[in-house]
N, CA and C of each residue as an Amber inpcrd file, in Angstrom:
protein
   666
 -88.1720000  71.5720000 -26.3050000 -86.9880000  71.2250000 -27.1100000
 -87.0720000  69.7650000 -27.5090000 -86.8490000  69.5470000 -28.7800000
 -86.8990000  68.1830000 -29.2850000 -85.5080000  67.5970000 -29.3300000
 -85.4010000  66.4150000 -28.8690000 -84.1110000  65.7210000 -28.8640000
 -84.1470000  64.6290000 -29.9240000 -83.1380000  64.7100000 -30.8370000
 -83.0660000  63.7250000 -31.9200000 -82.0070000  62.7070000 -31.5830000
 -82.3240000  61.4970000 -31.7470000 -81.3880000  60.4130000 -31.4640000
 -80.8160000  59.8740000 -32.7620000 -79.5090000  59.6930000 -32.7850000
 -78.8490000  59.0940000 -33.9480000 -78.8490000  57.5960000 -33.8050000
 -79.2540000  56.9820000 -34.8480000 -79.2730000  55.5320000 -34.8370000
 -78.1260000  55.0180000 -35.6930000 -77.3640000  54.1700000 -35.1590000
 -76.2430000  53.5630000 -35.8970000 -76.7860000  52.5320000 -36.8800000
 -76.3860000  52.7510000 -38.1690000 -76.8710000  51.8370000 -39.2050000
 -76.1970000  50.4900000 -39.0600000 -76.9980000  49.5130000 -39.0300000
 -76.4720000  48.1650000 -38.9190000 -76.0720000  47.6510000 -40.2950000
 -74.8610000  47.1580000 -40.4220000 -74.3430000  46.6250000 -41.6880000
 -74.3240000  45.1140000 -41.5950000 -75.0010000  44.5440000 -42.5210000
 -75.0370000  43.0820000 -42.5290000 -73.6850000  42.5420000 -42.9520000
 -73.4340000  41.3040000 -42.6760000 -72.1370000  40.6730000 -42.9390000
 -71.8120000  40.6350000 -44.4320000 -72.8310000  40.4040000 -45.2690000
 -72.5780000  40.2800000 -46.6950000 -72.3540000  41.6350000 -47.3630000
 -72.4720000  42.7560000 -46.6430000 -72.2190000  44.0800000 -47.1830000
 -70.9520000  44.7130000 -46.6230000 -70.2300000  44.0160000 -45.8310000
 -69.0760000  44.5900000 -45.1450000 -67.8270000  44.6320000 -46.0010000
 -67.7980000  44.0270000 -47.2140000 -66.6190000  44.0320000 -48.0740000
 -66.6210000  42.8340000 -49.0010000 -65.5560000  42.7670000 -49.8630000
 -65.4410000  41.6430000 -50.7760000 -64.9920000  40.4030000 -50.0220000
 -65.5510000  39.3280000 -50.4230000 -65.1160000  38.0580000 -49.8410000
 -63.9080000  37.5460000 -50.6090000 -63.2560000  36.5420000 -50.0900000
 -62.0970000  35.9480000 -50.7580000 -62.5020000  35.3620000 -52.1040000
 -63.6570000  34.7460000 -52.1610000 -64.1250000  34.1440000 -53.4160000
 -64.3510000  35.2150000 -54.4730000 -64.9590000  36.3500000 -54.0720000
 -65.1810000  37.4360000 -55.0210000 -63.8620000  38.0030000 -55.5330000
 -62.8820000  38.1180000 -54.6640000 -61.5670000  38.6130000 -55.0770000
 -60.9030000  37.6610000 -56.0580000 -61.0100000  36.3620000 -55.7870000
 -60.4330000  35.3710000 -56.6950000 -61.1140000  35.4080000 -58.0530000
 -62.4310000  35.5720000 -58.0590000 -63.1640000  35.6610000 -59.3250000
 -62.7060000  36.8820000 -60.1190000 -62.5040000  38.0060000 -59.4210000
 -62.0380000  39.2210000 -60.0950000 -60.6560000  39.0150000 -60.7040000
 -59.7720000  38.3510000 -59.9590000 -58.4240000  38.0720000 -60.4710000
 -58.4900000  37.1810000 -61.7040000 -59.3510000  36.1760000 -61.6580000
 -59.4950000  35.2630000 -62.8000000 -60.0180000  36.0100000 -64.0260000
 -61.0010000  36.8860000 -63.8220000 -61.5630000  37.6560000 -64.9390000
 -60.4980000  38.5590000 -65.5590000 -59.7230000  39.2390000 -64.7060000
 -58.6490000  40.1020000 -65.2150000 -57.6170000  39.2810000 -65.9820000
 -57.2840000  38.0930000 -65.4610000 -56.3310000  37.2230000 -66.1490000
 -56.8210000  36.7890000 -67.5150000 -58.1140000  36.4690000 -67.6040000
 -58.6940000  36.0660000 -68.8920000 -58.6420000  37.2190000 -69.8890000
 -58.9630000  38.4310000 -69.4160000 -58.9250000  39.5990000 -70.2980000
 -57.5070000  39.8840000 -70.7850000 -56.5350000  39.7880000 -69.8800000
 -55.1430000  40.0230000 -70.2680000 -54.6720000  38.9840000 -71.2760000
 -55.0860000  37.7310000 -71.0720000 -54.7170000  36.6750000 -72.0170000
 -55.3270000  36.9280000 -73.3920000 -56.5250000  37.4820000 -73.3980000
 -57.2110000  37.7340000 -74.6670000 -56.5680000  38.8720000 -75.4510000
 -56.1040000  39.9190000 -74.7580000 -55.5630000  41.0830000 -75.4700000
 -54.0530000  41.0290000 -75.6380000 -53.3770000  40.0920000 -74.9650000
 -51.9110000  40.0140000 -75.0660000 -51.4250000  39.8090000 -76.5020000
 -52.0190000  38.8780000 -77.2880000 -51.5540000  38.7200000 -78.6800000
 -51.6790000  39.9950000 -79.5000000 -52.7410000  40.7640000 -79.2550000
 -52.9150000  42.0220000 -79.9820000 -51.8140000  43.0120000 -79.6380000
 -51.4460000  43.0660000 -78.3640000 -50.3760000  43.9710000 -77.9390000
 -49.0490000  43.5540000 -78.5510000 -48.7620000  42.2490000 -78.5180000
 -47.5110000  41.7440000 -79.0880000 -47.4460000  42.0250000 -80.5840000
 -48.5450000  41.7780000 -81.2950000 -48.5830000  42.0140000 -82.7360000
 -48.4070000  43.4940000 -83.0570000 -49.0020000  44.3550000 -82.2430000
 -48.8730000  45.7910000 -82.4590000 -47.4310000  46.2490000 -82.2960000
 -46.7680000  45.7530000 -81.2500000 -45.3620000  46.1110000 -81.0230000
 -44.4840000  45.5830000 -82.1470000 -44.7240000  44.3300000 -82.5610000
 -43.9310000  43.7340000 -83.6410000 -44.1090000  44.5010000 -84.9440000
 -45.3250000  44.9630000 -85.2090000 -45.5830000  45.7320000 -86.4240000
 -44.8310000  47.0520000 -86.4100000 -44.8020000  47.7100000 -85.2650000
 -44.0860000  48.9810000 -85.1630000 -42.5850000  48.7750000 -85.3280000
 -42.0560000  47.7040000 -84.7460000 -40.6290000  47.4110000 -84.8940000
 -40.2920000  47.1310000 -86.3500000 -41.1340000  46.3240000 -87.0130000
 -40.8890000  45.9830000 -88.4170000 -40.9820000  47.2170000 -89.3090000
 -41.9570000  48.0630000 -89.0440000 -42.1020000  49.2890000 -89.8290000
 -40.8820000  50.1800000 -89.6690000 -40.3450000  50.2310000 -88.4680000
 -39.1480000  51.0390000 -88.2260000 -37.9520000  50.4690000 -88.9770000
 -37.8230000  49.1470000 -89.0090000 -36.7180000  48.5220000 -89.7360000
 -36.7930000  48.8360000 -91.2290000 -37.9780000  48.7210000 -91.7970000
 -38.1410000  49.0070000 -93.2240000 -37.8710000  50.4810000 -93.5010000
 -38.2690000  51.3430000 -92.5890000 -37.9960000  52.7710000 -92.7500000
 -36.4920000  53.0440000 -92.7540000 -35.7590000  52.4020000 -91.8380000
 -34.3070000  52.5610000 -91.8010000 -33.6650000  52.0050000 -93.0670000
 -34.1990000  50.8880000 -93.5650000 -33.6670000  50.3040000 -94.8040000
 -33.8960000  51.2390000 -95.9830000 -35.0630000  51.8800000 -96.0280000
 -35.3510000  52.8310000 -97.1040000 -34.4010000  54.0200000 -97.0450000
 -34.1240000  54.5010000 -95.8340000 -33.1830000  55.6120000 -95.6760000
 -31.7800000  55.2030000 -96.1140000 -31.3820000  53.9730000 -95.7610000
 -30.0540000  53.4860000 -96.1470000 -29.9340000  53.3770000 -97.6610000
 -30.9640000  52.8310000 -98.3040000 -30.9430000  52.6980000 -99.7650000
 -30.8990000  54.0640000-100.4350000 -31.6780000  55.0020000 -99.9340000
 -31.7030000  56.3490000-100.5070000 -30.3430000  57.0210000-100.3590000
 -29.7130000  56.8590000 -99.1980000 -28.3960000  57.4620000 -98.9760000
 -27.3700000  56.8990000 -99.9440000 -27.4200000  55.5800000-100.1630000
 -26.4610000  54.9690000-101.0820000 -26.6960000  55.4490000-102.5120000
 -27.9430000  55.4750000-102.9430000 -28.2560000  55.9080000-104.3110000
 -27.8520000  57.3650000-104.5250000 -28.1360000  58.2110000-103.5350000
 -27.7360000  59.6170000-103.6410000 -26.2190000  59.7430000-103.7230000
 -25.5020000  58.9310000-102.9250000 -24.0480000  58.9590000-102.9720000
 -23.5010000  58.4910000-104.3060000 -24.1620000  57.4910000-104.9000000
 -23.7340000  57.0030000-106.2140000 -23.9630000  58.0570000-107.2880000
 -25.0710000  58.7690000-107.2020000 -25.3850000  59.7840000-108.2090000
 -24.4590000  60.9990000-108.1080000 -24.1090000  61.3720000-106.8920000
 -23.2550000  62.5470000-106.7180000 -21.7760000  62.2200000-106.8310000
 -21.4350000  60.9420000-106.8340000 -20.0440000  60.5500000-106.9530000
 -19.3120000  60.4280000-105.6350000 -20.0010000  60.6290000-104.5060000
 -19.3440000  60.4960000-103.2090000 -19.1240000  59.0350000-102.8270000
 -19.8630000  58.1440000-103.4490000 -19.6700000  56.7060000-103.2560000
 -19.1650000  56.1160000-104.5640000 -18.0540000  55.4230000-104.4890000
 -17.4370000  54.8400000-105.6800000 -18.1930000  53.5810000-106.0980000
 -18.6920000  53.5860000-107.3150000 -19.4140000  52.4220000-107.8350000
 -18.6580000  51.7580000-108.9800000 -17.4660000  52.2550000-109.2710000
 -16.7140000  51.7190000-110.4110000 -16.2760000  50.2800000-110.1890000
 -16.1550000  49.8720000-108.9180000 -15.7140000  48.5080000-108.6180000
 -16.8710000  47.5270000-108.4910000 -18.0910000  48.0090000-108.6230000
 -19.2410000  47.1090000-108.5050000 -19.2850000  46.1490000-109.6820000
 -19.7450000  44.9230000-109.4570000 -19.8900000  43.9760000-110.5750000
 -20.8810000  44.5100000-111.5990000 -20.5610000  44.3280000-112.8710000
 -21.4080000  44.8970000-113.9280000 -21.5600000  43.9460000-115.1050000
 -21.3410000  42.6550000-114.8680000 -21.3500000  41.6860000-115.9670000
 -22.6660000  40.9390000-116.1020000 -23.6630000  41.2730000-115.2710000
 -24.9490000  40.5860000-115.3330000 -26.0750000  41.6050000-115.2990000
 -27.2290000  41.1870000-115.7950000 -28.4050000  42.0170000-115.6320000
 -28.8260000  41.9970000-114.1660000 -29.5790000  43.0150000-113.7660000
 -29.8640000  43.1990000-112.3480000 -30.5980000  42.0230000-111.7260000
 -31.4580000  41.3670000-112.5000000 -32.2320000  40.2580000-111.9470000
 -31.4670000  38.9380000-111.9660000 -30.1850000  38.9740000-112.3250000
 -29.3770000  37.7550000-112.3800000 -28.3710000  37.6620000-111.2350000
 -28.2240000  38.7170000-110.4660000 -27.2430000  38.7070000-109.3850000
 -27.7630000  37.8980000-108.2040000 -26.9110000  37.0250000-107.6940000
 -27.2820000  36.2120000-106.5430000 -27.1930000  37.0280000-105.2600000
 -27.9640000  36.6190000-104.2790000 -27.8860000  37.2410000-102.9600000
 -26.5550000  36.8740000-102.3060000 -26.0760000  37.6670000-101.3580000
 -24.7930000  37.3630000-100.7070000 -24.8750000  36.1260000 -99.8280000
 -23.7050000  35.6150000 -99.4740000 -23.6170000  34.4430000 -98.6050000
 -23.3640000  34.8700000 -97.1600000 -23.7760000  34.0200000 -96.2420000
 -23.6150000  34.3050000 -94.8180000 -22.3770000  33.6060000 -94.2760000
 -22.2120000  33.6650000 -92.9690000 -21.1100000  32.9740000 -92.3080000
 -19.9920000  33.8870000 -91.8750000 -19.8320000  34.9990000 -92.5620000
 -18.7940000  35.9660000 -92.2060000 -19.2450000  37.3540000 -92.6200000
 -18.7580000  38.3580000 -91.9230000 -19.0540000  39.7460000 -92.2610000
 -17.9610000  40.6250000 -91.6690000 -17.1830000  41.2410000 -92.5410000
 -16.1030000  42.1230000 -92.1030000 -16.3400000  43.5080000 -92.6810000
 -16.8450000  44.3840000 -91.8390000 -17.1220000  45.7730000 -92.2280000
 -16.6000000  46.6630000 -91.0990000 -15.3540000  47.0460000 -91.1960000
 -14.6910000  47.7530000 -90.1030000 -14.8490000  49.2620000 -90.1590000
 -15.5860000  49.7660000 -91.1360000 -15.7370000  51.2110000 -91.2750000
 -17.1400000  51.5470000 -91.7400000 -17.7280000  52.5350000 -91.0810000
 -19.0650000  52.9830000 -91.4480000 -19.0300000  53.7280000 -92.7780000
 -20.1250000  53.6130000 -93.5340000 -20.2350000  54.2670000 -94.8440000
 -19.0710000  53.9000000 -95.7520000 -18.7870000  52.6250000 -95.7990000
 -17.7090000  52.1220000 -96.6500000 -18.0280000  50.6770000 -97.0170000
 -17.2940000  50.1700000 -98.0040000 -17.5180000  48.8040000 -98.4550000
 -16.8940000  47.7990000 -97.4920000 -17.5500000  46.6630000 -97.3620000
 -17.0300000  45.5710000 -96.5420000 -15.9530000  44.8180000 -97.3230000
 -15.1570000  44.0480000 -96.6060000 -14.1160000  43.2420000 -97.2490000
 -14.5210000  41.7850000 -97.3900000 -15.5180000  41.3530000 -96.6480000
 -16.0310000  39.9910000 -96.7870000 -17.4790000  39.9620000 -96.2950000
 -18.3090000  39.0800000 -96.8320000 -17.9850000  38.0070000 -97.7870000
 -17.8330000  38.4790000 -99.2270000 -18.2730000  39.7100000 -99.5440000
 -18.1270000  40.2640000-100.8840000 -17.7510000  41.7330000-100.7640000
 -17.0380000  42.2350000-101.7640000 -16.6050000  43.6310000-101.6920000
 -17.6150000  44.6090000-102.2790000 -18.7940000  44.1250000-102.6660000
 -19.8500000  45.0340000-103.1090000 -20.9340000  45.1850000-102.0480000
 -20.5970000  44.8160000-100.8160000 -21.4850000  45.0330000 -99.6770000
 -21.0690000  46.3250000 -98.9810000 -22.0430000  47.1560000 -98.6610000
 -21.7750000  48.4900000 -98.1220000 -22.3750000  48.5960000 -96.7270000
 -21.6030000  49.1420000 -95.7970000 -22.0010000  49.2100000 -94.3850000
 -22.6960000  50.5260000 -94.0700000 -23.8750000  50.4290000 -93.4760000
 -24.5750000  51.5880000 -92.9150000 -24.7410000  51.3280000 -91.4200000
 -23.9600000  52.0250000 -90.6090000 -23.9530000  51.7910000 -89.1640000
 -25.2350000  52.3200000 -88.5270000 -25.8600000  51.4990000 -87.6850000
 -27.0980000  51.9090000 -87.0420000 -27.0310000  51.9820000 -85.5380000
 -25.9370000  51.4950000 -84.9360000 -25.8250000  51.5150000 -83.4780000
 -24.6340000  52.3350000 -82.9890000 -24.1160000  53.2140000 -83.8440000
 -23.1150000  54.2190000 -83.4680000 -21.8020000  53.6380000 -82.9620000
 -21.3720000  52.4980000 -83.5410000 -20.0540000  51.9770000 -83.1820000
 -19.0730000  52.0700000 -84.3520000 -19.4690000  52.8190000 -85.3850000
 -18.6120000  53.1220000 -86.5450000 -18.2200000  51.8940000 -87.3540000
 -19.0150000  50.8490000 -87.2860000 -18.7750000  49.6530000 -88.0830000
 -20.0510000  48.8280000 -88.1270000 -20.0270000  47.7770000 -88.9200000
 -21.1720000  46.8690000 -88.9960000 -20.7410000  45.4870000 -88.5290000
 -21.5060000  44.9140000 -87.6340000 -21.2020000  43.5890000 -87.1030000
 -22.3970000  42.6720000 -87.3060000 -22.1110000  41.3860000 -87.4370000
 -23.1710000  40.4320000 -87.7610000 -24.0480000  40.0610000 -86.5770000
 -23.7540000  40.6190000 -85.3980000 -24.6260000  40.3880000 -84.2450000
 -25.5260000  41.5940000 -83.9640000 -25.5450000  42.5450000 -84.8950000
 -26.3600000  43.7470000 -84.7140000 -27.5960000  43.6830000 -85.6000000
 -28.7380000  43.9790000 -85.0150000 -29.9870000  44.0170000 -85.7820000
 -30.2950000  45.4200000 -86.2840000 -29.4630000  46.3980000 -85.9090000
 -29.6910000  47.7850000 -86.3170000 -28.7870000  48.1980000 -87.4740000
 -27.6470000  47.5390000 -87.6250000 -26.7780000  47.8380000 -88.7640000
 -27.4190000  47.3330000 -90.0530000 -27.2410000  48.0790000 -91.1320000
 -27.7830000  47.7070000 -92.4330000 -26.6520000  47.4120000 -93.4100000
 -26.8100000  46.3450000 -94.1760000 -25.8350000  45.9690000 -95.1940000
 -26.5000000  46.0960000 -96.5580000 -25.8850000  46.8790000 -97.4220000
 -26.4070000  47.0910000 -98.7740000 -25.6020000  46.2650000 -99.7610000
 -26.2910000  45.4620000-100.5430000 -25.6600000  44.7740000-101.6690000
 -25.9770000  45.5780000-102.9220000 -24.9320000  46.0430000-103.6020000
 -25.1210000  46.9050000-104.7730000 -24.4830000  46.2810000-106.0060000
 -25.1110000  46.4880000-107.1530000 -24.5870000  45.9940000-108.4270000
 -25.1650000  46.8610000-109.5380000 -24.4670000  46.9240000-110.6580000
 -24.9040000  47.7950000-111.7490000 -24.8270000  47.0500000-113.0750000
 -25.4700000  47.6430000-114.0950000 -25.4590000  47.0000000-115.4130000
 -25.7000000  48.0320000-116.5000000 -24.9210000  47.9220000-117.5560000
 -25.1160000  48.6870000-118.7860000 -24.7630000  47.7510000-119.9270000
 -25.7210000  47.4730000-120.7750000 -25.5210000  46.4790000-121.8320000
 -24.4900000  46.9060000-122.8610000 -24.2170000  48.2040000-122.9620000
 -23.3090000  48.6840000-124.0060000 -21.9800000  49.2030000-123.4870000
 -21.8290000  49.3450000-122.1670000 -20.5910000  49.9040000-121.6360000
 -20.4380000  49.5510000-120.1640000 -19.1880000  49.4230000-119.7250000
 -18.8950000  49.2140000-118.3070000 -18.3840000  50.4880000-117.6550000
 -18.3060000  51.5640000-118.4310000 -17.8270000  52.8460000-117.9220000
 -18.9370000  53.5350000-117.1320000 -18.6170000  53.9380000-115.9040000
 -19.6030000  54.5930000-115.0530000 -20.1210000  55.8750000-115.6880000
 -19.2760000  56.5780000-116.4090000 -19.6610000  57.8510000-117.0100000
 -20.7270000  57.6930000-118.0870000 -20.9050000  56.4880000-118.6000000
 -21.9170000  56.2490000-119.6310000 -23.2950000  55.9700000-119.0450000
 -23.3970000  55.9770000-117.7240000 -24.6600000  55.6830000-117.0700000
 -24.8690000  54.1910000-116.8760000 -25.7730000  53.8460000-116.0000000
 -25.9940000  52.4340000-115.6820000 -27.2850000  52.2810000-114.8860000
 -27.7650000  51.0670000-114.8370000 -28.8780000  50.7160000-113.9560000
 -28.2900000  50.1820000-112.6610000 -28.7700000  50.6750000-111.5560000
 -28.2250000  50.3160000-110.2460000 -29.2310000  49.4870000-109.4680000
 -28.7780000  48.3460000-108.9710000 -29.6120000  47.5000000-108.1260000
 -29.1360000  47.5490000-106.6920000 -30.0690000  47.6390000-105.7590000
 -29.7390000  47.7500000-104.3350000 -30.6280000  46.8080000-103.5360000
 -29.9920000  45.9820000-102.7230000 -30.7120000  45.1500000-101.7530000
 -30.2330000  45.5260000-100.3550000 -31.1490000  45.6480000 -99.4270000
 -30.8050000  46.0330000 -98.0600000 -31.1470000  44.8850000 -97.1180000
 -30.1260000  44.4340000 -96.3810000 -30.3000000  43.3530000 -95.4090000
 -29.9390000  43.8500000 -94.0150000 -30.4980000  43.2120000 -93.0130000
 -30.0230000  43.4220000 -91.6510000 -28.6710000  42.7500000 -91.4940000
 -27.7980000  43.3630000 -90.7030000 -26.4590000  42.8010000 -90.5280000
 -26.5070000  41.4360000 -89.8550000 -27.4790000  41.2250000 -88.9710000
 -27.5380000  39.9340000 -88.2890000 -28.0460000  38.8170000 -89.1900000
 -28.4110000  39.1410000 -90.4310000 -28.7490000  38.0860000 -91.3930000
 -27.5170000  37.2660000 -91.7550000 -26.3320000  37.8460000 -91.5650000
 -25.0860000  37.1490000 -91.8920000 -24.5710000  36.3140000 -90.7230000
 -25.2660000  36.3480000 -89.6040000 -24.8280000  35.6200000 -88.4130000
 -25.3120000  34.1770000 -88.4770000 -24.5820000  33.3550000 -89.1780000
 -24.9130000  31.9380000 -89.3240000 -23.6680000  31.1030000 -89.0670000
 -23.8680000  29.9330000 -88.4610000 -22.7340000  29.0640000 -88.1550000
 -22.1080000  28.4700000 -89.4090000 -22.8990000  28.3010000 -90.4310000
 -22.3800000  27.7510000 -91.6790000 -22.7420000  28.6780000 -92.8340000
 -22.0100000  28.5440000 -93.9170000 -22.2210000  29.4040000 -95.0740000
 -23.5150000  29.0070000 -95.7800000 -24.4290000  29.9430000 -95.8820000
 -25.6850000  29.7350000 -96.6030000 -25.9340000  30.9380000 -97.5050000
 -26.8920000  30.7910000 -98.3870000 -27.2190000  31.8660000 -99.3270000
 -28.4160000  32.6370000 -98.8060000 -28.2750000  33.9570000 -98.7350000
 -29.4280000  34.7750000 -98.4070000 -30.4130000  34.7710000 -99.5740000
 -31.5540000  35.3630000 -99.3750000 -32.5990000  35.3180000-100.3890000
 -32.7390000  36.6660000-101.0890000 -33.2820000  36.6190000-102.2990000
 -33.5600000  37.8160000-103.0840000 -34.8960000  37.6390000-103.7780000
 -35.4270000  38.7120000-104.3260000 -36.7290000  38.6320000-104.9850000
 -36.7080000  37.6980000-106.1750000 -35.5610000  37.5890000-106.8430000
 -35.4700000  36.6950000-107.9940000 -35.5740000  35.2310000-107.5860000
 -35.3540000  34.9490000-106.3110000 -35.4660000  33.5820000-105.7990000
 -36.8630000  33.2990000-105.2690000 -37.8320000  34.1110000-105.6630000
 -39.2170000  34.0090000-105.1870000 -39.3350000  34.3170000-103.7030000
 -38.3450000  35.0320000-103.1890000 -38.4410000  35.4850000-101.8040000
 -39.2330000  36.7820000-101.7660000 -39.9400000  37.0100000-100.6930000
 -40.7570000  38.2060000-100.5720000 -39.9940000  39.2780000 -99.8050000
 -40.0500000  40.4870000-100.3490000 -39.4780000  41.6210000 -99.6390000
 -40.2740000  41.8420000 -98.3620000 -39.5900000  42.1740000 -97.2770000
 -40.2710000  42.3680000 -96.0140000 -41.1260000  43.6270000 -96.0720000
 -42.3910000  43.4760000 -95.6830000 -43.3160000  44.5980000 -95.7330000
 -43.2520000  45.4020000 -94.4420000 -43.8830000  46.5920000 -94.4740000
 -43.8680000  47.4480000 -93.2940000 -44.7980000  46.9390000 -92.2040000
 -45.7030000  46.0490000 -92.5480000 -46.5910000  45.4670000 -91.5560000
 -46.2520000  43.9930000 -91.3900000 -46.7220000  43.4170000 -90.3220000
 -46.4560000  42.0150000 -90.0620000 -47.7540000  41.2490000 -90.0160000
 -47.6620000  39.9720000 -90.1850000 -48.8360000  39.1200000 -90.1260000
 -48.5510000  37.9060000 -89.2750000 -49.6070000  37.2360000 -88.8420000
 -49.4120000  36.0460000 -88.0260000 -48.7610000  36.4060000 -86.7100000
 -47.5640000  35.8830000 -86.4880000 -46.8570000  36.1470000 -85.2430000
 -46.1130000  37.4690000 -85.2740000 -46.0290000  38.0990000 -86.4510000
 -45.2900000  39.3450000 -86.5450000 -43.8110000  39.1400000 -86.7630000
 -43.3650000  37.9180000 -86.9790000 -41.9530000  37.6290000 -87.1710000
 -41.6440000  37.5030000 -88.6450000 -40.4500000  37.9420000 -89.0520000
 -40.0250000  37.8720000 -90.4390000 -38.6510000  37.2380000 -90.5070000
 -38.3920000  36.5250000 -91.5810000 -37.0910000  35.9150000 -91.7700000
 -36.0560000  36.9920000 -92.0400000 -34.9470000  36.9520000 -91.2950000
 -33.8950000  37.9410000 -91.5060000 -33.1480000  37.6790000 -92.7960000
 -33.3710000  36.5210000 -93.4190000 -32.6500000  36.1870000 -94.6440000
 -33.2200000  36.8830000 -95.8740000 -34.4160000  37.4040000 -95.7790000
 -35.0010000  38.1210000 -96.9090000 -34.6470000  39.5980000 -96.8160000
 -34.5350000  40.2870000 -97.9630000 -34.1540000  41.7040000 -97.9200000
 -35.2590000  42.5750000 -97.3350000 -34.8590000  43.5650000 -96.5480000
 -35.8190000  44.5450000 -96.0670000 -36.3390000  45.3860000 -97.2210000
 -35.4860000  45.5740000 -98.2140000 -35.8650000  46.3660000 -99.3800000
 -34.9940000  45.9760000-100.5580000 -35.5800000  45.9510000-101.7440000
 -34.8410000  45.6910000-102.9770000 -35.3950000  46.6040000-104.0640000
 -34.5580000  47.4900000-104.5800000 -35.0050000  48.4570000-105.5780000
 -33.9620000  48.5960000-106.6770000 -34.3980000  49.1020000-107.8120000
 -33.4980000  49.4120000-108.9230000 -33.7700000  50.8380000-109.3860000
 -32.7460000  51.4740000-109.9010000 -32.8840000  52.8350000-110.3960000
 -31.8560000  53.0810000-111.4880000 -32.0340000  54.1250000-112.2440000
 -31.0930000  54.5000000-113.2970000 -30.2420000  55.6660000-112.8360000
 -28.9610000  55.5690000-113.0750000 -28.0200000  56.6360000-112.7350000
 -27.3800000  57.1180000-114.0240000 -27.5350000  58.3900000-114.3190000
 -27.0140000  58.9480000-115.5640000 -26.0800000  60.1080000-115.2580000
 -24.9110000  60.1040000-115.8590000 -23.9460000  61.1840000-115.6810000
 -23.4220000  61.6120000-117.0460000 -23.8230000  62.8050000-117.4600000
 -23.3560000  63.3660000-118.7360000 -23.6030000  62.4290000-119.9130000
 -24.7760000  61.8300000-119.9640000 -25.0950000  60.8990000-121.0470000
 -25.9600000  61.5710000-122.0950000 -25.8610000  61.0940000-123.3170000
 -26.6520000  61.6150000-124.4270000 -27.8740000  60.7300000-124.6430000
 -28.7350000  61.1540000-125.5490000 -29.9120000  60.3470000-125.8700000
 -29.4960000  58.9910000-126.4280000 -28.4290000  58.9620000-127.2020000
 -27.9540000  57.6960000-127.7660000 -27.5030000  56.7440000-126.6690000
 -26.8650000  57.2940000-125.6240000 -26.4560000  56.4550000-124.4960000
 -27.6710000  55.8530000-123.8030000 -28.7040000  56.6660000-123.6100000
 -29.9400000  56.1590000-123.0160000 -30.5280000  55.0480000-123.8700000
 -30.5580000  55.2660000-125.1590000 -31.1550000  54.2930000-126.0710000
 -30.4110000  52.9710000-126.0230000 -29.0900000  53.0240000-126.0490000
 -28.2940000  51.8010000-126.0380000 -28.4670000  51.0390000-124.7300000
 -28.5950000  51.7810000-123.6540000 -28.6710000  51.1370000-122.3450000
 -30.0480000  50.5840000-122.0300000 -31.0940000  51.2450000-122.5170000
 -32.4490000  50.8780000-122.1210000 -33.2290000  50.1060000-123.1690000
 -32.7210000  49.9850000-124.3700000 -33.4930000  49.2960000-125.4120000
 -33.6400000  47.8170000-125.0830000 -34.8010000  47.2880000-125.3820000
 -35.0990000  45.8900000-125.0710000 -34.5890000  44.9310000-126.1330000
 -34.4330000  45.4160000-127.3530000 -33.9580000  44.5690000-128.4470000
 -32.5560000  45.0180000-128.8560000 -31.5180000  44.2570000-128.4890000
 -30.1500000  44.6610000-128.8120000 -29.8830000  44.7580000-130.3090000
 -30.6990000  44.0920000-131.1240000 -30.4620000  44.0930000-132.5690000
 -30.8640000  45.4120000-133.2160000 -31.7410000  46.1510000-132.5650000
 -32.1960000  47.4150000-133.1350000 -31.1640000  48.5060000-132.8850000
 -31.0440000  49.3900000-133.8590000 -30.1060000  50.5020000-133.7340000
 -30.8130000  51.7200000-133.1580000 -30.0180000  52.6260000-132.5990000
 -30.5860000  53.8390000-132.0050000 -30.5310000  55.0020000-133.0050000
């Protein structure tokens, strides 16, 4: 009978585990990697947040335009004495919108509240509420039934949260509409519109009404 002896493997000191220095080096390497990828993570999150804001602004603008076309939103009180590219952006410092899906009472009565945080109103400390500035124009008539060009600017409600009265920005002021993506730090000025669009609204209009409203030369007859 053969007897086999088990020999205990001897483990040298340098193979018994990580040393404190090796652990510190690993921590430093992980820290360097986290520092390197942190800006990318922040930029990615900021881009997604900005894209969501622009998406909500697009939905708000579409809802308002649809309401204007169907008559569920009253546009007869909107200012109509200027061309669309001549209207100034609203002023900050105050915002009174006590009812969702309704016009505000200050700073202007052509500002429309779209509630985004389910409190049935728009407040200037909310970044989710949307404020629509609306205005219309028809060179030949102020009657809504004759059709008109409708201008819509969408701002965040917290754009009005300023200690002093200042003017918000619009595309006519060489301000840039906020894009769905972000650049640099991923931050955007709340004073610029999330969206600014124009559209034509026609209700029971004839070809002559279209011609009078859309012709570029007022001297020409239809």
